[in-house]
KELUM-932869 format. One record per residue (C-alpha): residue in one letter; residue number from 0; z, x, y. Coordinates in nm, 4 decimals. Layout:
BEGIN
ATOM resn resi        w        u        v
ATOM    a  NUM        Z        X        Y
...
end
This chain:
BEGIN
ATOM resn resi        w        u        v
ATOM    m    0  -0.0131  -2.9464  -5.7556
ATOM    r    1  -0.3981  -3.0384  -5.5965
ATOM    q    2  -0.2106  -2.9558  -5.2046
ATOM    t    3  -0.0842  -2.6492  -5.3603
ATOM    e    4  -0.3717  -2.4748  -5.5017
ATOM    d    5  -0.5824  -2.6114  -5.1655
ATOM    h    6  -0.3661  -2.4277  -4.9687
ATOM    s    7  -0.3565  -2.1322  -5.1851
ATOM    q    8  -0.7143  -2.1253  -5.1772
ATOM    r    9  -0.7282  -2.1043  -4.8377
ATOM    f   10  -0.4626  -1.8713  -4.7575
ATOM    w   11  -0.7364  -1.6405  -5.0134
ATOM    l   12  -1.0477  -1.7275  -4.8247
ATOM    a   13  -0.8367  -1.6285  -4.4700
ATOM    y   14  -0.7276  -1.3154  -4.5739
ATOM    g   15  -1.0376  -1.2188  -4.7984
ATOM    a   16  -1.1903  -1.2675  -4.4515
ATOM    a   17  -0.9853  -1.0370  -4.2773
ATOM    s   18  -0.9905  -0.7879  -4.4873
ATOM    l   19  -1.4231  -0.8014  -4.4677
ATOM    a   20  -1.3465  -0.8090  -4.1137
ATOM    v   21  -1.1148  -0.4949  -4.1267
ATOM    a   22  -1.3798  -0.2698  -4.3016
ATOM    a   23  -1.6539  -0.3939  -4.1054
ATOM    m   24  -1.4561  -0.2554  -3.7999
ATOM    a   25  -1.3423   0.0525  -4.0000
ATOM    l   26  -1.7361   0.1008  -4.0689
ATOM    g   27  -1.7988   0.0408  -3.6599
ATOM    w   28  -1.5456   0.3558  -3.5622
ATOM    g   29  -1.6998   0.5656  -3.8914
ATOM    i   30  -2.0225   0.5478  -3.7379
ATOM    f   31  -1.9104   0.6161  -3.4264
ATOM    f   32  -1.7140   0.9268  -3.4457
ATOM    a   33  -1.9761   1.0363  -3.7330
ATOM    s   34  -2.1969   1.0524  -3.4391
ATOM    r   35  -1.9731   1.2951  -3.2580
ATOM    q   36  -1.8879   1.4538  -3.5400
ATOM    a   37  -1.5046   1.3937  -3.5358
ATOM    w   38  -1.5140   1.4081  -3.9308
ATOM    a   39  -1.1513   1.3641  -3.9654
ATOM    l   40  -1.1447   1.0865  -3.8027
ATOM    v   41  -1.4234   0.9528  -4.0052
ATOM    g   42  -1.2010   1.0090  -4.3360
ATOM    i   43  -0.9491   0.8331  -4.1729
ATOM    d   44  -1.2615   0.5569  -4.1758
ATOM    i   45  -1.3152   0.5746  -4.4955
ATOM    a   46  -0.9535   0.5148  -4.6042
ATOM    v   47  -0.9106   0.2065  -4.4100
ATOM    i   48  -1.2755   0.0878  -4.5655
ATOM    a   49  -1.1401   0.1591  -4.9205
ATOM    v   50  -0.8323   0.0146  -4.8490
ATOM    a   51  -0.9757  -0.2827  -4.6844
ATOM    l   52  -1.2261  -0.3440  -4.9951
ATOM    m   53  -1.0017  -0.2875  -5.2586
ATOM    s   54  -0.7532  -0.5571  -5.1286
ATOM    f   55  -1.0315  -0.7856  -5.1204
ATOM    l   56  -1.1183  -0.7076  -5.5164
ATOM    l   57  -0.7501  -0.7906  -5.5617
ATOM    a   58  -0.7489  -1.0861  -5.3723
ATOM    h   59  -1.0563  -1.2399  -5.5559
ATOM    r   60  -0.9132  -1.1824  -5.8655
ATOM    r   61  -0.6203  -1.4030  -5.7421
ATOM    q   62  -0.3642  -1.0777  -5.7408
ATOM    l   63  -0.2934  -1.2012  -5.3420
ATOM    s   64   0.0827  -1.0900  -5.3894
ATOM    a   65  -0.0497  -0.7552  -5.4887
ATOM    a   66  -0.3417  -0.7095  -5.2546
ATOM    l   67  -0.0788  -0.7597  -4.9974
ATOM    l   68   0.1327  -0.5472  -5.0573
ATOM    f   69  -0.1140  -0.2950  -5.1935
ATOM    s   70  -0.3120  -0.3221  -4.8192
ATOM    q   71   0.0642  -0.3214  -4.6187
ATOM    v   72   0.1629  -0.0098  -4.7771
ATOM    s   73  -0.1794   0.2090  -4.7548
ATOM    f   74  -0.2249   0.0741  -4.4094
ATOM    f   75   0.1360   0.1384  -4.3427
ATOM    f   76   0.0767   0.5369  -4.4134
ATOM    i   77  -0.2611   0.5776  -4.2578
ATOM    i   78  -0.1504   0.4555  -3.9456
ATOM    l   79   0.1655   0.6324  -4.0150
ATOM    v   80  -0.1045   0.9496  -4.0207
ATOM    f   81  -0.3043   0.8279  -3.7336
ATOM    c   82  -0.0115   0.8027  -3.4824
ATOM    l   83   0.1237   1.1608  -3.5495
ATOM    v   84  -0.1247   1.3297  -3.5826
ATOM    f   85  -0.4424   1.2061  -3.3886
ATOM    d   86  -0.3200   0.9273  -3.1573
ATOM    v   87  -0.0932   1.1503  -2.9432
ATOM    p   88  -0.0425   1.0338  -2.6599
ATOM    d   89  -0.0305   1.2156  -2.3115
ATOM    t   90  -0.1450   1.1585  -1.8760
ATOM    v   91  -0.4897   1.0046  -1.9630
ATOM    a   92  -0.3969   0.7320  -2.2263
ATOM    p   93  -0.0854   0.6183  -2.3957
ATOM    r   94  -0.0399   0.5664  -2.7922
ATOM    v   95  -0.1595   0.2336  -2.9546
ATOM    t   96  -0.2539   0.2346  -3.2940
ATOM    h   97   0.1491   0.1756  -3.3624
ATOM    i   98   0.0990  -0.1758  -3.2245
ATOM    f   99  -0.0729  -0.2408  -3.5832
ATOM    l  100   0.2677  -0.1963  -3.7582
ATOM    l  101   0.3424  -0.5128  -3.5817
ATOM    v  102   0.0291  -0.6353  -3.7752
ATOM    l  103   0.1626  -0.5348  -4.0842
ATOM    a  104   0.5043  -0.6726  -4.0369
ATOM    l  105   0.3963  -1.0501  -3.9425
ATOM    l  106   0.1675  -1.0220  -4.2500
ATOM    g  107   0.4731  -0.8968  -4.4328
ATOM    y  108   0.6733  -1.1975  -4.3263
ATOM    i  109   0.4010  -1.4461  -4.4038
ATOM    n  110   0.3945  -1.3049  -4.7748
ATOM    y  111   0.7671  -1.3032  -4.8074
ATOM    q  112   0.7431  -1.6819  -4.7193
ATOM    r  113   0.4900  -1.7287  -4.9692
ATOM    e  114   0.6579  -1.5594  -5.2496
ATOM    r  115   1.0627  -1.3463  -5.1859
ATOM    s  116   1.0706  -1.0109  -5.2798
ATOM    r  117   1.2811  -0.7067  -5.1877
ATOM    l  118   0.9686  -0.5044  -5.1698
ATOM    q  119   0.8519  -0.7076  -4.9262
ATOM    l  120   1.1439  -0.7062  -4.6891
ATOM    a  121   1.1404  -0.2922  -4.7333
ATOM    v  122   0.7796  -0.2993  -4.6394
ATOM    i  123   0.8570  -0.4656  -4.3016
ATOM    v  124   1.1517  -0.2880  -4.2236
ATOM    l  125   0.9903   0.0337  -4.2644
ATOM    c  126   0.6913  -0.1299  -4.0148
ATOM    l  127   0.9281  -0.2581  -3.7517
ATOM    g  128   1.1773   0.0427  -3.7836
ATOM    s  129   0.8272   0.2941  -3.7120
ATOM    f  130   0.7271   0.0980  -3.4366
ATOM    i  131   1.0565   0.1754  -3.3107
ATOM    v  132   1.0328   0.5010  -3.3130
ATOM    f  133   0.6686   0.5362  -3.2195
ATOM    s  134   0.7569   0.3152  -2.8930
ATOM    s  135   1.0042   0.5261  -2.7907
ATOM    t  136   0.9305   0.8661  -2.8365
ATOM    n  137   0.5953   1.1058  -2.7900
ATOM    l  138   0.6965   1.2039  -3.1820
ATOM    t  139   0.3679   1.4136  -3.3457
ATOM    a  140   0.3457   1.6091  -3.6607
ATOM    p  141   0.3378   1.9813  -3.6445
ATOM    v  142  -0.0135   2.0611  -3.6035
ATOM    t  143  -0.2177   1.7694  -3.4028
ATOM    q  144  -0.5924   1.6914  -3.3491
ATOM    p  145  -0.5818   1.4871  -3.0544
ATOM    i  146  -0.8538   1.2452  -3.0061
ATOM    a  147  -1.1132   1.3692  -2.6915
ATOM    d  148  -0.9688   1.1558  -2.3894
ATOM    e  149  -1.3228   1.0459  -2.3102
ATOM    f  150  -1.2694   0.8055  -2.6422
ATOM    r  151  -0.8915   0.7412  -2.6216
ATOM    t  152  -0.9480   0.5645  -2.2644
ATOM    f  153  -1.2444   0.3357  -2.4435
ATOM    g  154  -1.0254   0.2820  -2.7678
ATOM    t  155  -0.7277   0.2111  -2.6042
ATOM    w  156  -0.8680  -0.1133  -2.4703
ATOM    v  157  -1.0583  -0.1941  -2.7887
ATOM    n  158  -0.7513  -0.1254  -3.0451
ATOM    s  159  -0.5013  -0.2905  -2.8503
ATOM    i  160  -0.7319  -0.6031  -2.7775
ATOM    i  161  -0.7986  -0.6260  -3.1889
ATOM    a  162  -0.3875  -0.5969  -3.2222
ATOM    v  163  -0.2804  -0.8503  -2.9921
ATOM    t  164  -0.5883  -1.0753  -3.1265
ATOM    l  165  -0.4029  -1.0352  -3.5010
ATOM    l  166  -0.0928  -1.0761  -3.3652
ATOM    c  167  -0.2381  -1.4345  -3.2202
ATOM    g  168  -0.4364  -1.4962  -3.5414
ATOM    g  169  -0.0926  -1.4091  -3.7775
ATOM    i  170   0.1152  -1.6272  -3.5410
ATOM    y  171  -0.1363  -1.9029  -3.5873
ATOM    v  172  -0.1512  -1.9370  -3.9501
ATOM    m  173   0.2620  -1.9202  -3.9704
ATOM    q  174   0.2292  -2.2259  -3.6631
ATOM    l  175  -0.0055  -2.4173  -3.9334
ATOM    k  176   0.2584  -2.3510  -4.2280
ATOM    f  177   0.5426  -2.4668  -4.0399
ATOM    a  178   0.3787  -2.7613  -3.8961
ATOM    r  179   0.2560  -2.8511  -4.2552
ATOM    n  180   0.6038  -2.8164  -4.3739
ATOM    l  181   0.7301  -3.0473  -4.1408
ATOM    d  182   0.4438  -3.2960  -4.1987
ATOM    q  183   0.5469  -3.2792  -4.5569
ATOM    a  184   0.9368  -3.3092  -4.5063
ATOM    r  185   0.9176  -3.5777  -4.2274
ATOM    d  186   0.6597  -3.7857  -4.5010
ATOM    i  187   0.9130  -3.7154  -4.7764
ATOM    k  188   1.2412  -3.8744  -4.5641
ATOM    a  189   1.0153  -4.1700  -4.4873
ATOM    a  190   0.9470  -4.1728  -4.8806
ATOM    l  191   1.2687  -4.2069  -4.9436
ATOM    t  192   1.3099  -4.5302  -4.6720
ATOM    n  193   1.0012  -4.7055  -4.7981
ATOM    r  194   1.1419  -4.6850  -5.1116
ATOM    e  195   0.7924  -4.4836  -5.2883
ATOM    f  196   1.0194  -4.3268  -5.5269
ATOM    e  197   1.0843  -4.4329  -5.8663
ATOM    l  198   1.2353  -4.2470  -6.2118
ATOM    f  199   1.0424  -4.2713  -6.5219
ATOM    y  200   1.2282  -4.1839  -6.8290
ATOM    q  201   1.1004  -3.9601  -7.1734
ATOM    p  202   1.2672  -4.0655  -7.5095
ATOM    q  203   1.5209  -3.8170  -7.6563
ATOM    v  204   1.5031  -3.8286  -8.0294
ATOM    d  205   1.8187  -3.7049  -8.2632
ATOM    e  206   1.7832  -3.5334  -8.6298
ATOM    a  207   1.7879  -3.8848  -8.7973
ATOM    g  208   1.4593  -3.9898  -8.5900
ATOM    k  209   1.6557  -4.1852  -8.3784
ATOM    v  210   1.6506  -4.2715  -7.9585
ATOM    s  211   1.9508  -4.0861  -7.8677
ATOM    g  212   1.8646  -4.1331  -7.5157
ATOM    a  213   1.6066  -3.9885  -7.1861
ATOM    e  214   1.5876  -3.7991  -6.9704
ATOM    a  215   1.4850  -3.9407  -6.5990
ATOM    l  216   1.2038  -3.7825  -6.4226
ATOM    l  217   1.1077  -3.8579  -6.0481
ATOM    r  218   0.8122  -3.9562  -5.9389
ATOM    r  219   0.6526  -4.0932  -5.6260
ATOM    k  220   0.3973  -4.4016  -5.5825
ATOM    r  221   0.1364  -4.3795  -5.3868
ATOM    p  222   0.0482  -4.6186  -5.0957
ATOM    g  223  -0.2935  -4.7355  -5.2743
ATOM    g  224  -0.1647  -4.7834  -5.6539
ATOM    g  225  -0.0657  -4.4995  -5.9169
ATOM    y  226   0.1647  -4.1809  -5.8992
ATOM    i  227   0.2417  -3.8155  -5.7614
ATOM    s  228   0.3586  -3.5612  -5.9355
ATOM    p  229   0.6741  -3.3735  -5.8926
ATOM    a  230   0.4490  -3.0782  -5.8713
ATOM    e  231   0.3322  -3.2089  -5.5555
ATOM    f  232   0.6690  -3.2959  -5.3612
ATOM    i  233   0.9009  -3.0991  -5.4982
ATOM    p  234   0.8479  -2.7443  -5.3566
ATOM    a  235   0.8282  -2.8750  -5.0065
ATOM    a  236   1.1457  -3.0828  -5.0506
ATOM    e  237   1.2908  -2.7390  -5.1592
ATOM    q  238   1.1497  -2.5718  -4.8631
ATOM    a  239   1.2388  -2.8412  -4.6444
ATOM    g  240   1.6110  -2.8602  -4.7885
ATOM    l  241   1.5813  -3.1849  -4.9062
ATOM    m  242   1.6771  -3.1952  -5.2749
ATOM    p  243   2.0215  -3.3033  -5.2389
ATOM    a  244   1.8387  -3.5962  -5.0659
ATOM    l  245   1.6562  -3.6799  -5.3242
ATOM    g  246   1.9180  -3.5472  -5.6273
ATOM    d  247   2.1882  -3.7872  -5.4442
ATOM    w  248   1.9099  -4.1047  -5.4444
ATOM    v  249   1.7891  -3.9981  -5.8474
ATOM    l  250   2.1998  -3.9880  -5.9670
ATOM    g  251   2.2112  -4.2995  -5.7658
ATOM    e  252   1.9046  -4.4596  -5.9892
ATOM    a  253   2.0584  -4.3033  -6.3303
ATOM    c  254   2.3719  -4.4547  -6.2847
ATOM    r  255   2.2547  -4.7930  -6.2048
ATOM    t  256   2.0308  -4.7544  -6.4972
ATOM    l  257   2.3803  -4.6192  -6.7223
ATOM    a  258   2.5104  -4.9734  -6.6156
ATOM    f  259   2.2492  -5.1863  -6.7203
ATOM    w  260   2.2006  -4.9624  -7.0242
ATOM    q  261   2.5740  -5.0594  -7.1612
ATOM    q  262   2.5598  -5.4291  -7.0420
ATOM    e  263   2.3465  -5.4557  -7.3827
ATOM    e  264   2.4034  -5.3811  -7.7347
ATOM    p  265   2.0978  -5.2243  -7.7992
ATOM    t  266   2.0946  -4.9788  -7.5234
ATOM    r  267   2.5094  -4.8903  -7.4897
ATOM    h  268   2.4454  -4.5706  -7.7099
ATOM    l  269   2.2008  -4.4053  -7.5257
ATOM    k  270   2.2338  -4.0868  -7.2435
ATOM    l  271   2.0811  -4.0087  -6.9988
ATOM    s  272   1.9639  -3.6856  -6.8722
ATOM    v  273   1.9361  -3.6211  -6.5139
ATOM    n  274   1.8309  -3.2798  -6.3476
ATOM    v  275   2.0603  -3.1782  -6.1001
ATOM    s  276   1.9151  -2.8692  -5.8572
ATOM    v  277   2.0928  -2.5933  -5.7344
ATOM    d  278   2.1225  -2.7268  -5.3564
ATOM    q  279   2.2598  -3.0246  -5.4867
ATOM    f  280   2.5525  -2.9143  -5.7070
ATOM    m  281   2.6156  -2.6254  -5.4643
ATOM    r  282   2.7215  -2.9415  -5.2236
ATOM    a  283   3.1233  -2.9502  -5.1811
ATOM    d  284   3.1271  -3.2849  -5.2085
ATOM    f  285   2.8988  -3.2823  -5.5091
ATOM    v  286   3.1879  -3.3471  -5.7932
ATOM    e  287   3.3977  -3.5957  -5.6202
ATOM    t  288   3.0606  -3.8612  -5.4860
ATOM    l  289   2.9150  -3.8372  -5.8376
ATOM    l  290   3.2641  -3.9097  -6.0098
ATOM    a  291   3.2801  -4.2211  -5.7357
ATOM    r  292   2.9923  -4.3268  -5.8726
ATOM    i  293   3.1052  -4.3798  -6.1800
ATOM    t  294   3.4026  -4.5166  -6.1275
ATOM    a  295   3.2711  -4.7674  -5.8994
ATOM    r  296   2.9952  -4.8943  -6.2126
ATOM    e  297   3.2670  -4.8764  -6.4688
ATOM    l  298   3.0219  -4.6225  -6.6217
ATOM    d  299   3.0892  -4.4100  -6.9746
ATOM    p  300   3.0644  -4.0835  -6.8145
ATOM    t  301   3.0070  -3.9239  -7.2058
ATOM    r  302   2.7237  -4.1066  -7.1707
ATOM    l  303   2.5573  -3.9502  -6.8300
ATOM    k  304   2.4794  -3.5173  -6.8872
ATOM    l  305   2.3574  -3.3406  -6.6509
ATOM    e  306   2.1198  -3.0709  -6.6624
ATOM    l  307   2.1437  -2.7346  -6.4694
ATOM    t  308   1.9278  -2.4893  -6.4553
ATOM    e  309   1.9779  -2.0722  -6.4801
ATOM    s  310   1.8552  -2.0225  -6.1617
ATOM    m  311   2.2848  -2.1218  -6.0725
ATOM    m  312   2.3518  -1.8253  -6.1853
ATOM    v  313   2.2525  -1.5911  -5.8852
ATOM    h  314   2.4850  -1.7731  -5.6631
ATOM    d  315   2.8835  -1.8450  -5.6817
ATOM    v  316   2.9454  -1.8074  -6.0756
ATOM    d  317   3.3140  -1.8689  -6.0494
ATOM    g  318   3.2801  -2.1585  -5.8149
ATOM    i  319   2.9863  -2.2952  -6.0156
ATOM    v  320   3.2368  -2.2616  -6.3215
ATOM    e  321   3.5068  -2.4475  -6.1584
ATOM    k  322   3.3244  -2.7446  -6.0688
ATOM    m  323   3.1831  -2.7566  -6.4462
ATOM    r  324   3.5065  -2.8125  -6.5775
ATOM    s  325   3.6302  -3.0406  -6.3263
ATOM    l  326   3.2914  -3.2386  -6.4690
ATOM    r  327   3.3519  -3.1441  -6.8159
ATOM    a  328   3.6901  -3.2602  -6.8188
ATOM    t  329   3.5359  -3.6766  -6.7041
ATOM    g  330   3.3451  -3.6347  -7.0319
ATOM    i  331   3.0490  -3.5774  -6.8404
ATOM    i  332   2.7674  -3.3608  -7.0805
ATOM    l  333   2.6455  -3.0574  -6.9177
ATOM    s  334   2.3334  -2.9103  -7.0323
ATOM    l  335   2.1243  -2.5530  -6.9447
ATOM    d  336   1.8037  -2.6692  -6.8665
ATOM    d  337   1.4598  -2.4224  -6.8921
ATOM    f  338   1.6954  -2.1716  -7.1303
ATOM    g  339   1.5515  -1.8629  -7.1416
ATOM    t  340   1.3287  -1.8461  -6.8688
ATOM    g  341   1.5825  -1.7758  -6.5860
ATOM    y  342   1.9274  -1.5135  -6.5376
ATOM    s  343   2.1994  -1.6144  -6.7746
ATOM    s  344   2.3549  -1.3492  -6.9856
ATOM    l  345   2.5443  -1.3699  -7.2869
ATOM    s  346   2.8435  -1.3220  -7.0625
ATOM    h  347   2.7799  -1.5826  -6.8711
ATOM    l  348   2.7300  -1.8484  -7.1486
ATOM    r  349   3.0626  -1.7287  -7.2773
ATOM    q  350   3.1912  -1.8740  -7.0322
ATOM    l  351   2.9792  -2.1476  -6.9072
ATOM    p  352   3.1543  -2.4726  -7.0376
ATOM    i  353   2.8849  -2.6415  -7.1429
ATOM    h  354   2.8003  -2.8798  -7.4174
ATOM    e  355   2.4048  -2.7903  -7.5165
ATOM    i  356   2.1181  -2.5534  -7.4562
ATOM    k  357   1.7968  -2.6729  -7.3470
ATOM    i  358   1.4873  -2.4140  -7.4393
ATOM    d  359   1.2390  -2.4406  -7.2320
ATOM    r  360   0.8967  -2.6218  -7.3741
ATOM    s  361   0.7358  -2.1982  -7.3568
ATOM    f  362   0.8982  -2.0970  -7.6371
ATOM    v  363   0.8140  -2.4198  -7.8240
ATOM    q  364   0.4305  -2.4482  -7.7665
ATOM    d  365   0.3321  -2.1213  -7.9464
ATOM    a  366   0.5917  -2.1125  -8.1796
ATOM    p  367   0.3882  -2.2458  -8.4894
ATOM    q  368   0.0779  -1.9485  -8.4430
ATOM    s  369   0.3018  -1.6649  -8.2650
ATOM    k  370   0.5684  -1.4677  -8.5212
ATOM    r  371   0.7344  -1.3202  -8.1660
ATOM    n  372   0.8259  -1.6791  -8.0648
ATOM    r  373   0.9226  -1.7697  -8.3768
ATOM    i  374   1.1991  -1.4495  -8.3788
ATOM    l  375   1.3078  -1.5490  -8.0345
ATOM    l  376   1.3139  -1.9208  -8.1155
ATOM    k  377   1.5613  -1.8555  -8.4047
ATOM    s  378   1.8023  -1.5952  -8.2202
ATOM    i  379   1.8216  -1.8788  -7.9721
ATOM    f  380   1.9332  -2.1355  -8.2226
ATOM    d  381   2.1625  -1.8604  -8.3764
ATOM    i  382   2.3415  -1.7482  -8.0183
ATOM    a  383   2.4067  -2.1713  -8.0152
ATOM    r  384   2.5567  -2.2032  -8.3145
ATOM    m  385   2.7902  -1.8971  -8.2186
ATOM    l  386   2.9098  -2.0255  -7.9694
ATOM    e  387   2.9300  -2.4200  -8.0722
ATOM    f  388   2.6226  -2.5639  -7.8723
ATOM    s  389   2.4047  -2.7812  -7.9242
ATOM    v  390   2.0247  -2.7681  -7.8493
ATOM    v  391   1.7698  -2.9576  -7.7391
ATOM    a  392   1.3940  -2.8354  -7.7621
ATOM    e  393   1.1320  -2.9852  -7.5041
ATOM    g  394   0.8081  -2.9732  -7.5333
ATOM    i  395   0.7602  -3.0814  -7.8319
ATOM    e  396   0.3688  -3.2062  -7.9204
ATOM    t  397   0.3165  -3.1387  -8.2185
ATOM    k  398   0.4354  -3.2126  -8.5731
ATOM    e  399   0.4033  -2.8052  -8.6738
ATOM    q  400   0.6245  -2.7612  -8.3857
ATOM    l  401   0.8471  -3.0462  -8.4653
ATOM    m  402   0.9207  -2.8956  -8.8251
ATOM    l  403   0.9976  -2.5773  -8.7321
ATOM    l  404   1.2128  -2.6087  -8.4965
ATOM    q  405   1.4420  -2.8713  -8.7718
ATOM    s  406   1.3844  -2.5630  -9.0082
ATOM    f  407   1.6020  -2.4165  -8.7299
ATOM    g  408   1.8536  -2.6667  -8.7261
ATOM    c  409   1.7531  -2.7873  -8.3961
ATOM    t  410   1.9110  -3.1923  -8.2889
ATOM    i  411   1.7412  -3.3238  -8.0302
ATOM    f  412   1.4102  -3.3271  -7.9230
ATOM    q  413   1.1756  -3.4189  -7.6499
ATOM    g  414   0.7900  -3.3891  -7.5952
ATOM    y  415   0.4498  -3.5781  -7.5996
ATOM    y  416   0.4529  -3.5833  -7.9866
ATOM    f  417   0.7393  -3.8877  -7.9221
ATOM    g  418   0.6348  -4.0241  -7.5841
ATOM    r  419   0.5382  -3.9964  -7.2581
ATOM    p  420   0.7689  -4.0588  -6.9716
ATOM    v  421   0.7472  -4.4204  -6.8043
ATOM    p  422   0.8857  -4.6792  -6.5642
ATOM    l  423   1.2029  -4.8233  -6.7152
ATOM    a  424   1.0685  -5.1367  -6.7740
ATOM    e  425   0.8164  -5.0016  -7.0175
ATOM    f  426   1.1205  -4.7532  -7.1987
ATOM    q  427   1.3249  -5.0951  -7.2382
ATOM    s  428   1.0070  -5.2547  -7.4225
ATOM    r  429   0.8878  -4.9664  -7.6747
ATOM    w  430   1.1672  -4.8039  -7.7651
ATOM    a  431   1.5248  -4.8657  -7.5970
ATOM    n  432   1.5079  -5.1786  -7.8827
ATOM    e  433   1.3279  -4.9509  -8.1723
ATOM    a  434   1.4041  -4.6527  -8.3740
ATOM    p  435   1.1319  -4.5592  -8.5857
ATOM    p  436   1.1567  -4.2841  -8.8609
ATOM    l  437   1.1389  -3.9556  -8.6969
ATOM    a  438   0.8229  -3.8320  -8.9577
ATOM    e  439   0.6187  -4.1643  -8.8354
ATOM    t  440   0.7159  -4.0980  -8.4809
ATOM    a  441   0.3218  -4.0187  -8.3130
end
């Protein structure tokens, strides 16, 4: 998380500096045109200054995506007007203002890599399409106010240099980002090779207060000691397409743990939950590989629980359902993770062959104090009962949250109230051989 925050901070600083630079450049041109009494051009420069300062303020408030989109759309229309009305090509100098459309398209692409949206794609397409039109034609507005040739000759060189400089800066930023992603990908691959990853286990407690299983959570060991949070390496792994490799390692370790538990009487009843990423689940050989592992270790498949995210629903639903049915037929438990925060609909829930839904912690946190959250929680439990799903609640930290969930009919509980994720050896010593009453758990 620290690395992500640092990167966002650097991006904000760079964007803020660029906004102020644009405002300063427009101010300079505004003063120049004011001295020549070209008031229409002064008006354009004032608009540029206003957009640049507003973008800076939005970014300063950490509304970076809004700032980027606002500046792109605003500058697009400003450039459009300038090209059609003022920057009219002639025999003295060509039109050059449209080059800034490439800068906007590049900025849009950088923002699209941060946060993908259809609106951002539309802006990129508009910028590129307009650049092609202005480069290929002498299109102008019916009424024009061409800049005087004595200014255009000088301005053509200045604007071309500025536009190319901005393009080079954008390419440099992209190169840094790609290099950073490549370094992170190599680092994760090396960590897999060097066995720097480890599974932690967080207890799950049933309605009788007994430890019924655990969720396996991935951690990475620091070379100098301590552990790295998944928030620091999972996003990089997703961008680099390494989640199938990480997920494969996790499933292998989970099966090894289940084989170990299966040999001991106190742990033979425990179930183990494993998160499965979209990329991993969508692999053509996912089902066959997992079943081969289970067979090789002679595991009881009913002790393995796969937690699948709602985001899978944006992919091939029919193909996903077919895979899930194959897994369910073997006895593997299927759980829909982070329920209520993704893309599931009631129609999806009806056709998905799942056993349980796992309520996202965001619904649990404020439920005792929020009437709206309590109503939402109760609705989720009502839907689960109608569809004959069991319900797991995560993120439980207080007794009030626990009692509320019990009143709704929750069957499995997970959270810091019962225990934090710990290495396997500590889990074995603290919970595997104990069954503390639910009311006495702390």
